[in-house]
Backbone as XML, in Angstrom:
<?xml version="1.0"?>
<chain id="A" units="angstrom">
  <residue number="1" name="MET">
    <atom name="N" x="-33.696" y="-22.723" z="66.938"/>
    <atom name="CA" x="-33.075" y="-22.791" z="68.507"/>
    <atom name="C" x="-32.229" y="-24.292" z="68.214"/>
  </residue>
  <residue number="2" name="ASN">
    <atom name="N" x="-33.052" y="-25.288" z="68.025"/>
    <atom name="CA" x="-32.405" y="-26.701" z="67.705"/>
    <atom name="C" x="-30.948" y="-26.732" z="66.837"/>
  </residue>
  <residue number="3" name="ARG">
    <atom name="N" x="-31.047" y="-25.702" z="65.945"/>
    <atom name="CA" x="-29.849" y="-25.834" z="65.288"/>
    <atom name="C" x="-28.692" y="-25.122" z="65.955"/>
  </residue>
  <residue number="4" name="VAL">
    <atom name="N" x="-28.885" y="-24.286" z="66.672"/>
    <atom name="CA" x="-28.040" y="-23.363" z="67.599"/>
    <atom name="C" x="-27.408" y="-24.479" z="68.620"/>
  </residue>
  <residue number="5" name="TYR">
    <atom name="N" x="-28.400" y="-25.150" z="69.178"/>
    <atom name="CA" x="-28.334" y="-26.088" z="70.440"/>
    <atom name="C" x="-28.518" y="-27.342" z="70.010"/>
  </residue>
  <residue number="6" name="ASP">
    <atom name="N" x="-27.661" y="-28.223" z="69.294"/>
    <atom name="CA" x="-28.018" y="-29.306" z="68.832"/>
    <atom name="C" x="-28.127" y="-30.557" z="70.043"/>
  </residue>
  <residue number="7" name="TYR">
    <atom name="N" x="-27.597" y="-30.085" z="71.102"/>
    <atom name="CA" x="-28.033" y="-30.908" z="72.274"/>
    <atom name="C" x="-29.375" y="-30.636" z="72.982"/>
  </residue>
  <residue number="8" name="ILE">
    <atom name="N" x="-30.027" y="-29.816" z="72.488"/>
    <atom name="CA" x="-31.180" y="-29.538" z="73.354"/>
    <atom name="C" x="-32.551" y="-29.775" z="72.232"/>
  </residue>
  <residue number="9" name="LYS">
    <atom name="N" x="-33.495" y="-30.231" z="72.649"/>
    <atom name="CA" x="-34.810" y="-30.601" z="71.866"/>
    <atom name="C" x="-35.796" y="-29.916" z="72.414"/>
  </residue>
  <residue number="10" name="ILE">
    <atom name="N" x="-36.394" y="-29.069" z="71.735"/>
    <atom name="CA" x="-37.800" y="-28.398" z="72.154"/>
    <atom name="C" x="-38.867" y="-29.543" z="71.826"/>
  </residue>
  <residue number="11" name="ASP">
    <atom name="N" x="-39.499" y="-29.948" z="72.945"/>
    <atom name="CA" x="-40.228" y="-30.934" z="72.880"/>
    <atom name="C" x="-41.762" y="-30.546" z="72.527"/>
  </residue>
  <residue number="12" name="LYS">
    <atom name="N" x="-42.116" y="-29.285" z="73.345"/>
    <atom name="CA" x="-43.484" y="-28.897" z="73.417"/>
    <atom name="C" x="-43.245" y="-27.519" z="73.668"/>
  </residue>
  <residue number="13" name="TYR">
    <atom name="N" x="-44.219" y="-26.523" z="73.098"/>
    <atom name="CA" x="-44.182" y="-24.975" z="73.428"/>
    <atom name="C" x="-45.651" y="-24.496" z="73.304"/>
  </residue>
  <residue number="14" name="VAL">
    <atom name="N" x="-45.809" y="-23.384" z="73.640"/>
    <atom name="CA" x="-47.110" y="-22.736" z="73.464"/>
    <atom name="C" x="-46.667" y="-21.378" z="73.959"/>
  </residue>
  <residue number="15" name="ILE">
    <atom name="N" x="-47.097" y="-20.495" z="72.927"/>
    <atom name="CA" x="-47.051" y="-18.806" z="72.849"/>
    <atom name="C" x="-48.212" y="-18.407" z="73.334"/>
  </residue>
  <residue number="16" name="MET">
    <atom name="N" x="-48.335" y="-17.873" z="74.363"/>
    <atom name="CA" x="-49.620" y="-17.080" z="74.923"/>
    <atom name="C" x="-49.379" y="-15.721" z="74.887"/>
  </residue>
  <residue number="17" name="PRO">
    <atom name="N" x="-50.523" y="-14.669" z="74.989"/>
    <atom name="CA" x="-50.300" y="-13.497" z="74.810"/>
    <atom name="C" x="-49.350" y="-12.666" z="75.719"/>
  </residue>
  <residue number="18" name="ASN">
    <atom name="N" x="-49.231" y="-13.290" z="77.031"/>
    <atom name="CA" x="-48.457" y="-12.856" z="77.927"/>
    <atom name="C" x="-47.548" y="-13.679" z="78.473"/>
  </residue>
  <residue number="19" name="HIS">
    <atom name="N" x="-47.231" y="-14.753" z="77.913"/>
    <atom name="CA" x="-46.179" y="-15.851" z="78.546"/>
    <atom name="C" x="-46.170" y="-16.560" z="77.501"/>
  </residue>
  <residue number="20" name="ILE">
    <atom name="N" x="-44.923" y="-17.602" z="77.760"/>
    <atom name="CA" x="-44.588" y="-18.551" z="76.749"/>
    <atom name="C" x="-44.411" y="-19.943" z="77.853"/>
  </residue>
  <residue number="21" name="HIS">
    <atom name="N" x="-44.654" y="-21.147" z="77.169"/>
    <atom name="CA" x="-44.124" y="-22.384" z="77.994"/>
    <atom name="C" x="-43.394" y="-22.913" z="76.916"/>
  </residue>
  <residue number="22" name="ILE">
    <atom name="N" x="-42.088" y="-23.581" z="77.097"/>
    <atom name="CA" x="-41.500" y="-24.344" z="76.604"/>
    <atom name="C" x="-40.950" y="-25.672" z="77.393"/>
  </residue>
  <residue number="23" name="LEU">
    <atom name="N" x="-40.945" y="-26.875" z="76.672"/>
    <atom name="CA" x="-40.371" y="-27.942" z="77.303"/>
    <atom name="C" x="-39.276" y="-28.504" z="76.518"/>
  </residue>
  <residue number="24" name="VAL">
    <atom name="N" x="-38.221" y="-28.637" z="77.152"/>
    <atom name="CA" x="-37.137" y="-29.161" z="76.410"/>
    <atom name="C" x="-36.304" y="-30.170" z="76.944"/>
  </residue>
  <residue number="25" name="SER">
    <atom name="N" x="-35.786" y="-30.988" z="76.581"/>
    <atom name="CA" x="-34.926" y="-32.148" z="76.764"/>
    <atom name="C" x="-33.532" y="-31.785" z="76.451"/>
  </residue>
  <residue number="26" name="VAL">
    <atom name="N" x="-32.457" y="-31.619" z="77.559"/>
    <atom name="CA" x="-31.158" y="-31.575" z="77.313"/>
    <atom name="C" x="-30.416" y="-32.972" z="77.398"/>
  </residue>
  <residue number="27" name="TYR">
    <atom name="N" x="-29.477" y="-33.298" z="76.269"/>
    <atom name="CA" x="-28.666" y="-34.310" z="75.915"/>
    <atom name="C" x="-27.345" y="-33.765" z="76.016"/>
  </residue>
  <residue number="28" name="ASN">
    <atom name="N" x="-26.459" y="-34.857" z="76.386"/>
    <atom name="CA" x="-24.936" y="-34.515" z="76.399"/>
    <atom name="C" x="-24.551" y="-34.404" z="74.949"/>
  </residue>
  <residue number="29" name="SER">
    <atom name="N" x="-23.448" y="-33.596" z="74.769"/>
    <atom name="CA" x="-22.935" y="-33.110" z="73.528"/>
    <atom name="C" x="-22.428" y="-34.392" z="72.791"/>
  </residue>
  <residue number="30" name="GLY">
    <atom name="N" x="-22.176" y="-35.512" z="73.309"/>
    <atom name="CA" x="-21.376" y="-36.419" z="72.764"/>
    <atom name="C" x="-22.568" y="-37.461" z="71.934"/>
  </residue>
  <residue number="31" name="MET">
    <atom name="N" x="-22.280" y="-38.710" z="72.040"/>
    <atom name="CA" x="-23.053" y="-39.586" z="71.312"/>
    <atom name="C" x="-24.065" y="-40.353" z="72.062"/>
  </residue>
  <residue number="32" name="SER">
    <atom name="N" x="-23.728" y="-40.146" z="73.613"/>
    <atom name="CA" x="-24.914" y="-40.544" z="74.271"/>
    <atom name="C" x="-26.115" y="-39.351" z="74.445"/>
  </residue>
  <residue number="33" name="LYS">
    <atom name="N" x="-27.404" y="-39.945" z="74.445"/>
    <atom name="CA" x="-28.545" y="-39.265" z="74.377"/>
    <atom name="C" x="-28.898" y="-39.208" z="76.180"/>
  </residue>
  <residue number="34" name="SER">
    <atom name="N" x="-28.224" y="-39.311" z="77.019"/>
    <atom name="CA" x="-28.569" y="-39.452" z="78.301"/>
    <atom name="C" x="-28.852" y="-37.902" z="78.814"/>
  </residue>
  <residue number="35" name="PRO">
    <atom name="N" x="-29.677" y="-37.604" z="79.644"/>
    <atom name="CA" x="-29.685" y="-36.309" z="80.294"/>
    <atom name="C" x="-28.230" y="-35.864" z="80.666"/>
  </residue>
  <residue number="36" name="SER">
    <atom name="N" x="-28.265" y="-34.503" z="80.341"/>
    <atom name="CA" x="-26.941" y="-33.837" z="81.063"/>
    <atom name="C" x="-27.347" y="-32.748" z="81.772"/>
  </residue>
  <residue number="37" name="PRO">
    <atom name="N" x="-26.425" y="-32.289" z="82.779"/>
    <atom name="CA" x="-26.740" y="-31.153" z="83.929"/>
    <atom name="C" x="-27.014" y="-29.994" z="83.220"/>
  </residue>
  <residue number="38" name="THR">
    <atom name="N" x="-28.295" y="-29.133" z="83.783"/>
    <atom name="CA" x="-28.655" y="-28.120" z="83.006"/>
    <atom name="C" x="-28.461" y="-26.977" z="83.694"/>
  </residue>
  <residue number="39" name="ASN">
    <atom name="N" x="-27.367" y="-26.913" z="84.644"/>
    <atom name="CA" x="-27.363" y="-25.478" z="85.374"/>
    <atom name="C" x="-26.601" y="-24.289" z="84.440"/>
  </residue>
  <residue number="40" name="GLU">
    <atom name="N" x="-25.731" y="-24.738" z="83.542"/>
    <atom name="CA" x="-25.462" y="-23.477" z="82.453"/>
    <atom name="C" x="-26.195" y="-23.586" z="81.295"/>
  </residue>
  <residue number="41" name="THR">
    <atom name="N" x="-26.660" y="-24.856" z="80.680"/>
    <atom name="CA" x="-27.241" y="-25.036" z="79.576"/>
    <atom name="C" x="-28.607" y="-24.238" z="79.659"/>
  </residue>
  <residue number="42" name="ILE">
    <atom name="N" x="-29.524" y="-24.509" z="80.410"/>
    <atom name="CA" x="-30.697" y="-23.640" z="80.272"/>
    <atom name="C" x="-30.736" y="-22.095" z="80.483"/>
  </residue>
  <residue number="43" name="PRO">
    <atom name="N" x="-30.008" y="-21.566" z="81.310"/>
    <atom name="CA" x="-29.618" y="-20.058" z="81.175"/>
    <atom name="C" x="-29.256" y="-19.683" z="79.801"/>
  </residue>
  <residue number="44" name="SER">
    <atom name="N" x="-28.088" y="-20.345" z="79.364"/>
    <atom name="CA" x="-27.950" y="-20.070" z="77.875"/>
    <atom name="C" x="-28.736" y="-20.268" z="77.015"/>
  </residue>
  <residue number="45" name="PHE">
    <atom name="N" x="-29.317" y="-21.311" z="76.858"/>
    <atom name="CA" x="-30.655" y="-21.168" z="75.986"/>
    <atom name="C" x="-31.708" y="-20.173" z="76.114"/>
  </residue>
  <residue number="46" name="VAL">
    <atom name="N" x="-32.109" y="-19.825" z="77.171"/>
    <atom name="CA" x="-33.090" y="-18.926" z="77.594"/>
    <atom name="C" x="-32.487" y="-17.566" z="77.028"/>
  </residue>
  <residue number="47" name="SER">
    <atom name="N" x="-31.387" y="-17.137" z="77.446"/>
    <atom name="CA" x="-30.785" y="-15.888" z="77.155"/>
    <atom name="C" x="-30.762" y="-16.136" z="75.370"/>
  </residue>
  <residue number="48" name="THR">
    <atom name="N" x="-30.136" y="-16.894" z="74.662"/>
    <atom name="CA" x="-30.008" y="-16.934" z="73.403"/>
    <atom name="C" x="-31.704" y="-16.586" z="72.838"/>
  </residue>
  <residue number="49" name="PHE">
    <atom name="N" x="-32.483" y="-17.544" z="73.208"/>
    <atom name="CA" x="-33.873" y="-17.370" z="72.976"/>
    <atom name="C" x="-34.584" y="-15.928" z="72.908"/>
  </residue>
  <residue number="50" name="LYS">
    <atom name="N" x="-34.360" y="-15.459" z="74.070"/>
    <atom name="CA" x="-34.777" y="-14.083" z="74.342"/>
    <atom name="C" x="-34.328" y="-13.055" z="73.312"/>
  </residue>
  <residue number="51" name="ARG">
    <atom name="N" x="-32.896" y="-13.248" z="73.100"/>
    <atom name="CA" x="-32.285" y="-12.250" z="71.947"/>
    <atom name="C" x="-32.899" y="-12.380" z="70.679"/>
  </residue>
  <residue number="52" name="PHE">
    <atom name="N" x="-32.802" y="-13.574" z="70.409"/>
    <atom name="CA" x="-33.437" y="-14.101" z="68.923"/>
    <atom name="C" x="-34.886" y="-13.388" z="68.666"/>
  </residue>
  <residue number="53" name="VAL">
    <atom name="N" x="-35.876" y="-13.492" z="69.761"/>
    <atom name="CA" x="-37.095" y="-13.019" z="69.497"/>
    <atom name="C" x="-37.131" y="-11.725" z="69.797"/>
  </residue>
  <residue number="54" name="ASN">
    <atom name="N" x="-36.415" y="-10.927" z="70.684"/>
    <atom name="CA" x="-36.421" y="-9.579" z="70.750"/>
    <atom name="C" x="-35.858" y="-8.736" z="69.338"/>
  </residue>
  <residue number="55" name="LYS">
    <atom name="N" x="-34.775" y="-9.620" z="68.656"/>
    <atom name="CA" x="-34.429" y="-9.035" z="67.597"/>
    <atom name="C" x="-35.468" y="-8.849" z="66.542"/>
  </residue>
  <residue number="56" name="GLU">
    <atom name="N" x="-36.166" y="-10.223" z="66.456"/>
    <atom name="CA" x="-37.329" y="-10.434" z="65.615"/>
    <atom name="C" x="-38.324" y="-9.208" z="65.498"/>
  </residue>
  <residue number="57" name="ALA">
    <atom name="N" x="-38.495" y="-9.175" z="67.075"/>
    <atom name="CA" x="-39.805" y="-8.129" z="67.630"/>
    <atom name="C" x="-39.145" y="-6.617" z="67.150"/>
  </residue>
  <residue number="58" name="GLY">
    <atom name="N" x="-37.994" y="-6.507" z="67.350"/>
    <atom name="CA" x="-37.441" y="-5.153" z="67.374"/>
    <atom name="C" x="-37.628" y="-4.279" z="68.414"/>
  </residue>
  <residue number="59" name="GLU">
    <atom name="N" x="-37.951" y="-5.045" z="69.515"/>
    <atom name="CA" x="-37.933" y="-4.347" z="70.943"/>
    <atom name="C" x="-37.545" y="-5.470" z="72.165"/>
  </residue>
  <residue number="60" name="ASN">
    <atom name="N" x="-37.416" y="-5.228" z="73.261"/>
    <atom name="CA" x="-37.465" y="-6.085" z="74.477"/>
    <atom name="C" x="-38.712" y="-6.354" z="74.748"/>
  </residue>
  <residue number="61" name="ILE">
    <atom name="N" x="-39.246" y="-7.839" z="74.646"/>
    <atom name="CA" x="-40.462" y="-8.051" z="75.108"/>
    <atom name="C" x="-40.459" y="-8.893" z="76.309"/>
  </residue>
  <residue number="62" name="PHE">
    <atom name="N" x="-39.375" y="-9.382" z="76.806"/>
    <atom name="CA" x="-39.393" y="-10.227" z="77.904"/>
    <atom name="C" x="-38.841" y="-9.706" z="79.384"/>
  </residue>
  <residue number="63" name="GLN">
    <atom name="N" x="-39.582" y="-10.205" z="80.371"/>
    <atom name="CA" x="-39.380" y="-9.847" z="81.821"/>
    <atom name="C" x="-37.842" y="-10.107" z="81.934"/>
  </residue>
  <residue number="64" name="ARG">
    <atom name="N" x="-37.302" y="-9.769" z="82.982"/>
    <atom name="CA" x="-35.728" y="-10.218" z="83.349"/>
    <atom name="C" x="-35.630" y="-11.917" z="83.594"/>
  </residue>
  <residue number="65" name="SER">
    <atom name="N" x="-36.575" y="-11.976" z="84.610"/>
    <atom name="CA" x="-36.471" y="-13.427" z="85.247"/>
    <atom name="C" x="-37.268" y="-14.399" z="84.447"/>
  </residue>
  <residue number="66" name="TYR">
    <atom name="N" x="-37.005" y="-15.796" z="84.751"/>
    <atom name="CA" x="-37.994" y="-16.654" z="84.392"/>
    <atom name="C" x="-37.974" y="-17.831" z="85.482"/>
  </residue>
  <residue number="67" name="TYR">
    <atom name="N" x="-39.011" y="-18.699" z="84.979"/>
    <atom name="CA" x="-39.301" y="-19.848" z="85.785"/>
    <atom name="C" x="-38.890" y="-21.073" z="85.239"/>
  </residue>
  <residue number="68" name="ASP">
    <atom name="N" x="-37.942" y="-21.900" z="85.906"/>
    <atom name="CA" x="-37.527" y="-23.159" z="85.193"/>
    <atom name="C" x="-38.050" y="-24.616" z="86.249"/>
  </residue>
  <residue number="69" name="HIS">
    <atom name="N" x="-38.183" y="-25.700" z="85.735"/>
    <atom name="CA" x="-38.481" y="-26.808" z="86.677"/>
    <atom name="C" x="-37.570" y="-27.863" z="85.745"/>
  </residue>
  <residue number="70" name="ILE">
    <atom name="N" x="-37.068" y="-28.715" z="86.672"/>
    <atom name="CA" x="-36.363" y="-29.787" z="86.133"/>
    <atom name="C" x="-37.039" y="-30.967" z="86.331"/>
  </residue>
  <residue number="71" name="VAL">
    <atom name="N" x="-37.345" y="-31.729" z="84.984"/>
    <atom name="CA" x="-38.347" y="-32.799" z="85.034"/>
    <atom name="C" x="-37.571" y="-34.109" z="85.720"/>
  </residue>
  <residue number="72" name="ARG">
    <atom name="N" x="-38.574" y="-34.684" z="86.511"/>
    <atom name="CA" x="-37.677" y="-35.679" z="87.531"/>
    <atom name="C" x="-37.898" y="-36.984" z="86.717"/>
  </residue>
  <residue number="73" name="ASP">
    <atom name="N" x="-39.112" y="-37.370" z="86.350"/>
    <atom name="CA" x="-39.475" y="-38.491" z="85.883"/>
    <atom name="C" x="-40.541" y="-38.363" z="84.654"/>
  </residue>
  <residue number="74" name="GLU">
    <atom name="N" x="-41.053" y="-39.652" z="84.130"/>
    <atom name="CA" x="-42.041" y="-39.631" z="83.063"/>
    <atom name="C" x="-43.348" y="-38.920" z="83.427"/>
  </residue>
  <residue number="75" name="ARG">
    <atom name="N" x="-43.505" y="-39.262" z="84.538"/>
    <atom name="CA" x="-45.099" y="-38.667" z="85.268"/>
    <atom name="C" x="-45.069" y="-37.141" z="85.137"/>
  </residue>
  <residue number="76" name="ASP">
    <atom name="N" x="-43.922" y="-36.717" z="85.651"/>
    <atom name="CA" x="-43.460" y="-35.074" z="85.860"/>
    <atom name="C" x="-43.700" y="-34.755" z="84.306"/>
  </residue>
  <residue number="77" name="TYR">
    <atom name="N" x="-43.018" y="-35.437" z="83.445"/>
    <atom name="CA" x="-42.870" y="-34.995" z="81.936"/>
    <atom name="C" x="-44.250" y="-34.754" z="81.348"/>
  </residue>
  <residue number="78" name="LEU">
    <atom name="N" x="-44.954" y="-35.748" z="81.599"/>
    <atom name="CA" x="-46.216" y="-35.976" z="80.887"/>
    <atom name="C" x="-47.525" y="-34.902" z="81.336"/>
  </residue>
  <residue number="79" name="SER">
    <atom name="N" x="-47.008" y="-34.510" z="82.703"/>
    <atom name="CA" x="-47.803" y="-33.549" z="83.596"/>
    <atom name="C" x="-47.483" y="-32.260" z="82.759"/>
  </residue>
  <residue number="80" name="ARG">
    <atom name="N" x="-46.310" y="-31.829" z="82.832"/>
    <atom name="CA" x="-45.740" y="-30.692" z="82.017"/>
    <atom name="C" x="-46.461" y="-30.697" z="80.560"/>
  </residue>
  <residue number="81" name="TRP">
    <atom name="N" x="-46.373" y="-31.436" z="79.894"/>
    <atom name="CA" x="-46.765" y="-31.754" z="78.363"/>
    <atom name="C" x="-48.202" y="-31.370" z="78.419"/>
  </residue>
  <residue number="82" name="GLN">
    <atom name="N" x="-49.073" y="-31.926" z="79.303"/>
    <atom name="CA" x="-50.342" y="-31.768" z="79.272"/>
    <atom name="C" x="-50.832" y="-30.281" z="79.983"/>
  </residue>
  <residue number="83" name="TYR">
    <atom name="N" x="-50.251" y="-29.598" z="80.517"/>
    <atom name="CA" x="-50.294" y="-28.269" z="81.037"/>
    <atom name="C" x="-49.894" y="-27.291" z="80.030"/>
  </residue>
  <residue number="84" name="ILE">
    <atom name="N" x="-49.016" y="-27.659" z="79.257"/>
    <atom name="CA" x="-48.677" y="-26.797" z="77.956"/>
    <atom name="C" x="-49.689" y="-26.938" z="76.878"/>
  </residue>
  <residue number="85" name="GLU">
    <atom name="N" x="-50.266" y="-28.246" z="76.751"/>
    <atom name="CA" x="-51.327" y="-28.409" z="75.826"/>
    <atom name="C" x="-52.390" y="-27.812" z="76.039"/>
  </residue>
  <residue number="86" name="ASN">
    <atom name="N" x="-52.985" y="-27.839" z="77.433"/>
    <atom name="CA" x="-54.125" y="-27.234" z="78.092"/>
    <atom name="C" x="-53.994" y="-25.604" z="78.166"/>
  </residue>
  <residue number="87" name="ASN">
    <atom name="N" x="-52.795" y="-25.050" z="78.303"/>
    <atom name="CA" x="-52.712" y="-23.632" z="78.407"/>
    <atom name="C" x="-53.685" y="-22.935" z="77.730"/>
  </residue>
  <residue number="88" name="PRO">
    <atom name="N" x="-53.811" y="-22.948" z="76.439"/>
    <atom name="CA" x="-54.715" y="-22.063" z="75.806"/>
    <atom name="C" x="-56.301" y="-21.992" z="76.032"/>
  </residue>
  <residue number="89" name="ILE">
    <atom name="N" x="-56.538" y="-23.186" z="76.214"/>
    <atom name="CA" x="-57.707" y="-23.608" z="77.057"/>
    <atom name="C" x="-58.251" y="-22.737" z="78.136"/>
  </residue>
  <residue number="90" name="LYS">
    <atom name="N" x="-57.207" y="-22.663" z="78.842"/>
    <atom name="CA" x="-57.573" y="-21.890" z="80.344"/>
    <atom name="C" x="-56.967" y="-20.394" z="80.301"/>
  </residue>
  <residue number="91" name="TRP">
    <atom name="N" x="-56.644" y="-19.864" z="79.150"/>
    <atom name="CA" x="-56.658" y="-18.437" z="79.010"/>
    <atom name="C" x="-57.612" y="-17.588" z="79.453"/>
  </residue>
  <residue number="92" name="GLU">
    <atom name="N" x="-58.975" y="-17.887" z="79.359"/>
    <atom name="CA" x="-59.889" y="-17.230" z="79.829"/>
    <atom name="C" x="-60.072" y="-17.001" z="81.469"/>
  </residue>
  <residue number="93" name="GLU">
    <atom name="N" x="-59.475" y="-17.961" z="82.152"/>
    <atom name="CA" x="-59.251" y="-17.913" z="83.369"/>
    <atom name="C" x="-57.793" y="-17.142" z="84.013"/>
  </residue>
  <residue number="94" name="ASP">
    <atom name="N" x="-57.080" y="-16.716" z="83.201"/>
    <atom name="CA" x="-56.010" y="-16.146" z="83.506"/>
    <atom name="C" x="-56.322" y="-14.796" z="84.285"/>
  </residue>
  <residue number="95" name="GLU">
    <atom name="N" x="-55.565" y="-14.762" z="85.346"/>
    <atom name="CA" x="-55.963" y="-13.386" z="86.209"/>
    <atom name="C" x="-55.484" y="-12.254" z="85.447"/>
  </residue>
  <residue number="96" name="LEU">
    <atom name="N" x="-54.606" y="-12.167" z="84.318"/>
    <atom name="CA" x="-53.960" y="-11.220" z="83.826"/>
    <atom name="C" x="-54.487" y="-10.713" z="82.431"/>
  </residue>
  <residue number="97" name="ILE">
    <atom name="N" x="-55.412" y="-11.706" z="81.964"/>
    <atom name="CA" x="-56.073" y="-11.531" z="80.877"/>
    <atom name="C" x="-56.559" y="-10.025" z="80.515"/>
  </residue>
  <residue number="98" name="LYS">
    <atom name="N" x="-57.343" y="-9.546" z="81.453"/>
    <atom name="CA" x="-57.888" y="-8.085" z="81.117"/>
    <atom name="C" x="-56.720" y="-7.167" z="80.907"/>
  </residue>
  <residue number="99" name="ASP">
    <atom name="N" x="-55.626" y="-7.330" z="81.700"/>
    <atom name="CA" x="-54.457" y="-6.216" z="81.387"/>
    <atom name="C" x="-54.071" y="-6.550" z="80.159"/>
  </residue>
  <residue number="100" name="CYS">
    <atom name="N" x="-54.021" y="-7.675" z="79.695"/>
    <atom name="CA" x="-53.195" y="-8.017" z="78.293"/>
    <atom name="C" x="-54.280" y="-7.632" z="77.193"/>
  </residue>
  <residue number="101" name="VAL">
    <atom name="N" x="-55.381" y="-7.975" z="77.413"/>
    <atom name="CA" x="-56.207" y="-7.647" z="76.324"/>
    <atom name="C" x="-56.067" y="-6.046" z="76.194"/>
  </residue>
  <residue number="102" name="SER">
    <atom name="N" x="-56.496" y="-5.499" z="77.309"/>
    <atom name="CA" x="-56.624" y="-3.851" z="77.270"/>
    <atom name="C" x="-55.330" y="-3.313" z="76.648"/>
  </residue>
  <residue number="103" name="LYS">
    <atom name="N" x="-54.199" y="-4.036" z="76.201"/>
    <atom name="CA" x="-53.046" y="-3.435" z="75.967"/>
    <atom name="C" x="-53.180" y="-3.677" z="74.257"/>
  </residue>
  <residue number="104" name="LEU">
    <atom name="N" x="-54.042" y="-4.686" z="73.671"/>
    <atom name="CA" x="-53.855" y="-5.027" z="72.248"/>
    <atom name="C" x="-54.373" y="-3.846" z="71.313"/>
  </residue>
  <residue number="105" name="PRO">
    <atom name="N" x="-53.769" y="-4.068" z="70.213"/>
    <atom name="CA" x="-54.321" y="-2.647" z="69.254"/>
    <atom name="C" x="-55.567" y="-3.178" z="68.644"/>
  </residue>
  <residue number="106" name="LEU">
    <atom name="N" x="-56.299" y="-2.166" z="68.480"/>
    <atom name="CA" x="-58.012" y="-2.208" z="68.131"/>
    <atom name="C" x="-57.794" y="-2.796" z="66.509"/>
  </residue>
  <residue number="107" name="ALA">
    <atom name="N" x="-58.441" y="-3.453" z="65.771"/>
    <atom name="CA" x="-58.346" y="-4.074" z="64.451"/>
    <atom name="C" x="-59.062" y="-2.816" z="63.672"/>
  </residue>
</chain>
């Protein structure tokens, strides 16, 4: 994705059995590395990401909508980073774990 969107950097991600978290930084397409508006960039990025993954998976694995959040400051950024870091540890507390585990193929 970083090759397709050279003005977006994936800073952190985690792939969970029933969801994914991605923390990205969006930069101007010019020389400046200052943040740019995301009103068109993020939807385009998400659409392309879903298309690439669905092609690799051979089927549509994503729900139609998604949740996004604009990080406002360093504290918010670090909070999101830590949330993504700790998400796998909290997996057993996920209310949908039983549904997801029941759909896993037996080994």
